[in-house]
Steps between C-alpha positions, in 0.01 A plus 500: 500500500631844407502798732223750428496871578243775509655769280218751482184591689203729444190593694214745470369689798245286684158641584216631287569508124304615202737296284408163355674178591682515168623853567622416851676180401664675203623785721655264754642275228668778307655633820638151570623460143665841487672450835636168372686656207312283252236562236163322482632291211751335737219338700455132422191427710234688693337390824187703584352494849138606532203358687184694433517679165196302389297678767692828493486557124338193347844400371651152506788357294717797590840354415491560128347845534770608745770367266351696212478816710870468584596442137601138550206316344612151407685411820343239730271689737341319793252631754521374859231493767553397861299757693722744690810285435466533123796733446731280704385189314582670170840608634580150622407346165700763313797420722469129419490561124813716508683276747433200275669673207187512284489882505759768574274803555136497615255763618263452793221758508197528726197727515165536673215753523360379830406841637339607174250213531347655811473338842200264446635339182860494623391334825300241308778419255776488763287251692505270197857410602360305792319168448181586309318180601592475868583858602355743250139384534487618863620849413851462640725781375868550581444748785286226652769237440770703669267610778455130575876446481558786746257348748658157454848649547395657829351174626772266370793695643323640806556858384251741660283659233586851619870419460439363151299808399776728626755300300287520185458876546878531538541321167246731334681808631833359375354431155364852460825651629695303240246576229546872566858455377394319183395735217321215323297383800121515503501655849772753581370642827609379847235398753505486881435210735191684621363523146570134429341377823204735464412403144175325399478123544512304173515134605555457873772557615622661176438873478524726197875562521569127541388449139682573175325698226384402156748666260566559133854468369763319299849361561759330279837323512759403240678173578820395324760227514818581690705531180255749352445680831868581541494676163184695575534616859764607748261410784325173413302347784497120489213269583652261752200287586136448410221301659135431427242290682126442513213415731127437499224693673516597866308188599783281372783696666597340831782741591289814545570775595826396333491467121689185416523595131712802603731289712554254216565772241739679735687177569548454125633851449735487801638161396555610141676817611705322766376752756304519824248753633777671701679584173216715364562876528164628373168342408190601307229268626128462447329733746154508345392535864714584801442155650628357170835674558527343845419152370733540202792621712473177697443275200815635334700407808583845635320432829367200687131430451303719735789747546454720192237708679743604773784547251296764319427673832872492585594678174692205354330547160545876474738656246779505760405165650664160472282396204342798318164395358333681210707819467287577192192531719394149404161411361359690796625844388677453167182338371379172354424478125505124522644414157785746555565436870758221478702679233485822704642318802797393288536858372535621860756236596707568188505872580593423861790275399623758248485772765244694298212514750568857612324591828385143559843344442596219738864559584739233374232279345662222296242219513125549467191283482145525368194313621170499311182324609227404257157455654491352848807284443410344167811641332816619672820625337832609649798652321843572647726754327856609569756746367 
């Protein structure tokens, strides 16, 4: 297997857009292409990540249309769908194709117009990523899923609910503080603990600021073989390890509130990279809800199960902490256009490892990790990158 590097990245601002999916994905893609010192004609394959364009714009079969928009009609163009993990799935597959020697340069590009759909339709379509037969029929949406997980976490690990709510509010405040330093974040305004704890209840115990927003946006990456990367970039960032796992509906998952699919995917990525959790300098993980950040921080091995709540309270995951989590603002403040989310996480880690993250730069970051959850554990992807 050949070494593979990310040589260029691009990302639109996340939030409310009047642009179409095609316009957002083209903007992000051209930024990634231009920053890679290549032309569109150098791209040998296109991996498009999008979940809901059929509902957003009545548009399926996006791969070929995106290729045409970028001026590369004729190259293989494949659309991926794996709920919120879609962008990471596409990145992992692109990595495998380049590492195998089949391609030298590929483009991964994701887009979504989740906010533009409006809350009722977006809520309905997001919920389709749970089990339609055994979960969807009872009206279970993801705030409900993670509200249940929060209650189960409190009971399983004997964490008082007030302590857990304080920890979740701390995470929300951290996310908005980091997002304020990210010019492309959906939310760029800090919040206080008082505001977080005084917000409306969404799905007990999750309050408004415990939940990420629906967002519009696009993100893109150019991946290249090591030989090509060394010619294109003075600062290539290499993919050191990848992992992907799967699970069924919540009723089949016996590890809850742990997500076993995350643990398996993380094990794969750590083993492939020859690294351990203690080696990670910065992580962009899936904080669709603040409790999700706590559970993920444990599932990735940064803390013992049941200890992530206190770690957040102790400041371990702050920008100057032992393991900075989501310097971009995460899904919680940067935003969550689901087809673009996984690619955007890689964009942030690449900029961190290049030292290009400006006010949100983690000092001395050399190894970073992404974690993307699709549904309620059905798809889980991890990617480890290093300078």
